[in-house]
Every structure is written in C-alpha cells, then in structure tokens.
C-alpha positions, 0 to 999 in steps of 0.5 A, spaced: 853 467 133 847 470 138 848 478 139 844 481 145 843 488 141 846 495 142 849 496 149 849 503 149 844 507 154 841 501 157 839 502 164 843 498 169 836 493 171 835 491 163 843 490 162 844 483 159 846 479 165 840 479 169 837 473 172 833 471 167 837 472 161 843 468 165 839 462 165 837 463 157 844 464 156 847 458 160 842 454 156 844 456 149 851 454 151 849 447 154 847 446 146 853 449 143 858 445 148 854 438 148 850 439 154 856 441 159 854 448 161 859 454 162 856 460 165 861 466 164 863 470 170 860 477 171 861 483 176 856 483 181 853 490 183 852 491 191 844 491 193 843 490 185 841 483 182 844 485 175 850 482 173 855 485 168 859 481 163 867 483 161 868 489 157 862 493 160 862 500 162 857 502 167 856 510 168 854 510 175 850 516 176 845 514 171 846 506 172 847 506 164 851 502 160 856 506 155 860 505 149 868 506 149 866 512 145 861 515 149 866 514 155 871 518 151 866 523 149 864 524 156 871 526 158 871 532 154 870 537 159 874 534 164 882 536 166 884 530 170 882 522 168 883 517 174 884 510 171 885 505 177 888 498 176 890 492 180 897 492 179 898 485 176 892 485 172 895 485 165 888 487 162 888 493 166 894 496 163 891 495 156 885 499 158 889 504 161 893 505 154 886 504 150 884 511 154 891 514 153 891 513 146 883 515 145 885 522 149 891 523 145 887 523 139 883 529 141 888 533 146 893 537 144 897 537 151 896 530 154 900 528 160 900 521 164 901 521 171 904 515 174 904 512 181 909 507 179 915 513 180 917 517 185 918 525 184 926 524 184 926 520 178 922 526 174 929 528 170 929 520 168 922 520 165 923 526 161 930 523 158 925 517 157 920 521 153 925 525 149 928 518 147 935 519 151 934 513 155 933 506 153 929 501 157 935 498 160 937 504 162 930 506 165 930 500 169 937 501 172 937 508 173 930 509 176 931 502 180 924 499 178 925 493 181 928 495 188 922 500 188 915 498 184 918 491 183 912 489 179 914 486 172 916 492 167 912 488 162 906 490 165 907 497 164 912 497 158 907 499 152 904 505 156 911 508 157 913 506 150 907 509 147 908 516 151 915 516 148 913 515 141 908 520 142 912 525 146 907 525 152 910 527 158 910 522 164 909 525 171 912 522 177 907 522 182 910 518 188 914 520 194 920 516 195 917 509 197 921 508 204 917 515 206 910 511 208 914 506 211 918 510 216 911 514 217 907 507 219 912 505 224 914 512 227 909 517 225 911 524 221 914 526 227 919 521 227 922 523 220 928 527 219 929 534 216 932 530 209 926 526 209 921 531 210 923 535 204 919 530 200 912 531 204 907 535 201 905 542 203 899 539 207 897 533 209 889 532 211 888 526 216 881 529 218 876 525 213 872 521 217 870 516 211 877 515 208 879 514 215 874 508 216 876 505 209 883 505 211 882 502 218 878 497 215 884 495 211 889 496 217 884 491 221 885 486 216 893 485 216 898 484 222 904 487 221 910 487 226 912 494 228 906 497 225 901 496 230 899 504 231 893 505 226 894 513 227 901 512 224 899 508 219 893 513 217 898 518 217 902 514 212 896 513 207 894 520 207 902 523 206 901 518 200 895 520 197 896 528 198 903 527 195 900 524 189 895 529 189 899 535 190 903 532 184 897 532 180 895 539 181 902 542 180 903 538 173 897 538 169 899 543 164 894 546 159 891 540 157 889 533 160 892 529 165 891 521 165 893 519 172 894 511 173 894 509 180 892 503 184 884 502 185 885 504 192 887 511 191 881 513 187 876 509 190 870 513 192 875 519 190 877 521 197 884 518 196 888 522 190 882 525 186 878 529 192 885 532 194 887 534 188 881 537 186 882 541 193 888 544 190 886 545 183 879 545 182 880 542 176 874 538 174 875 530 174 872 523 172 874 516 175 874 510 172 875 504 177 877 497 173 873 491 176 874 484 174 869 479 173 868 474 179 868 480 184 863 485 187 863 493 186 859 499 188 856 504 184 859 509 189 866 507 188 867 511 181 864 515 176 865 509 171 866 502 173 869 498 167 868 490 167 875 487 166 877 479 166 880 476 172 887 477 173 890 470 172 897 473 174 903 468 173 909 468 178 913 472 173 909 478 173 911 479 181 918 481 182 919 480 190 914 480 195 912 487 195 906 488 200 902 494 197 894 496 197 892 496 190 
C-alpha cells in the first residue's frame, strides 16, 4: 500500500489531491485494477485548484489540514461546538458522535443541543437521559415521525450514547408548525398561543444572511408561500429560537450543537445569534461530501465526508426542509 505521508499541518496548496498527484494516483490505480482507472471523488474548494479526499479536515483560517486529534485540541478553549449535517447522510451522524465522544473524555459537563426536537419535548429528553424511557416510548411521545420524520436509526447511536453517559440533551427547536405558519402569514398572523414559543428577539436585519436565504427562496416555488418577507421572518425565527436555546442551556461545560449545515454556514444562522446572547466562544464544523464544492468562508473547519447514498428507508414522509 502506498501512503502519502503525514496529513498534519499541510498547507492547502500542497494537499494530496492537487492536479499533479491526482494523475499519478490514477495511474497507480490503473496498474492495480488491470488498466481500469477509478479516480476517487474529492471535495473541491471554490477558487482553489486543490482537491480534498474523504476524511480530510481542513482548518479554514490557515488553509491547513489537521488531524482529528488536533481538531479536538483546538476546541479546548471554546464553549460551543457546532457540527453540521446533511440530515440523511449516515457518515455525518457518525462524525457527530465521534466529536461528542472525544469531547466527553475531556469535558466535565458536556451537553448536546439538537435541532431535531422542539422545546416542548424537553421533559421527555430528560427522562430518556435518566433511563426512564425506552426507544419505542421516546419515538411515540416525541412524535418523531410526525415532526422530524427522518429515520431514527440515523440518530439512534448519538441518543443511546447520551443516555449511557448521562449527557443532557437540549431540545433547541420551536414546534415545527410555527415556521410554516409564519412563512404563510408572517409573525403578525400568529395567535397568542403560538407566540409563546417565539424567542425574545428575532433579528431580520442581517443583509448577508438575507441574501443567502433569498437565493434559496428563489430556487423553490411553494404555493401559498410567495412572499419572501414572510419566508425570511420564518427563517430568522427558527435561527433565533435555536440560538436562544443554546445560550440559555450551555451549562458550565461545553455544548455540541447538532443542526443542518444551512443553520451554521458562514455562522450567521445559529452561531452568531447565540454568540450575541452569550458571548461564549465557539467553533463551527461543516461536513462536506466528496463530489461537491465548498468555500473556506463556510466554517472554521471543513470535514470531508463520503457522499450520501441514502436508501429510501432512511427517509420517512415527504419532509421539505433545508439541510
């Protein structure tokens, strides 16, 4: 087997998969496979010729590759660690658990914040961690397949580990019908009962975030949701609600926040809004699959993952949701 050396502290421009080494590697594979070339898929970085292979972790401020051990060491001085995901990619949840396990070894009071539950289910999550609920009861009582809908097996190992280690799980979200109502009629259309779920402040003034969400809005046409101003109110409600939950529930140790990549990209979703409330230092880890393109501005770290080859069984229902 041919090894390409130590991946620690490599500059981005000298990383394994630059154009010259790709051709060399492809030639070697042709020899091993009897002439049938199979070039591994890689992650491309916008405006940079370098390509990154699976399991590479890129520290974006220095454009250098780091090991998993270095990444965990870099997180020593932060209070909140955001690990993104594409919801149906099993490797993303395996990486999330890997980060949680590593931090749990050095953090006295580690908390896990999850987008997948709304705050009304917090008592049930506390019962789960205390060992008072089994899986069937958790799924039934939190209405998992009515709310989140993605196959529970994707998240099971994380939740089981939290129970085994007694790690508190914090429900970050608002009830899932709230953003939908806002996207149709705006915040002003909510009843007093609905309003009690809203965060204390909702910031709709961030121009860069607004432009990002507008780009997503323009890619989809959903009947009854034609007004971007309502759509953006719904998105900001979502972000600020989860940011408020992070700020209020960090505890004395660290919190690992598990949320879709769209909520942490460029930090102007949950991360910056939580920081505005708590001033607690944080880092973001964006999980990017091979075969796609990423930007250095997306997060503090880009972790290259396998592509999601999701069987239909991993999707439950027809949930339309930005990941």
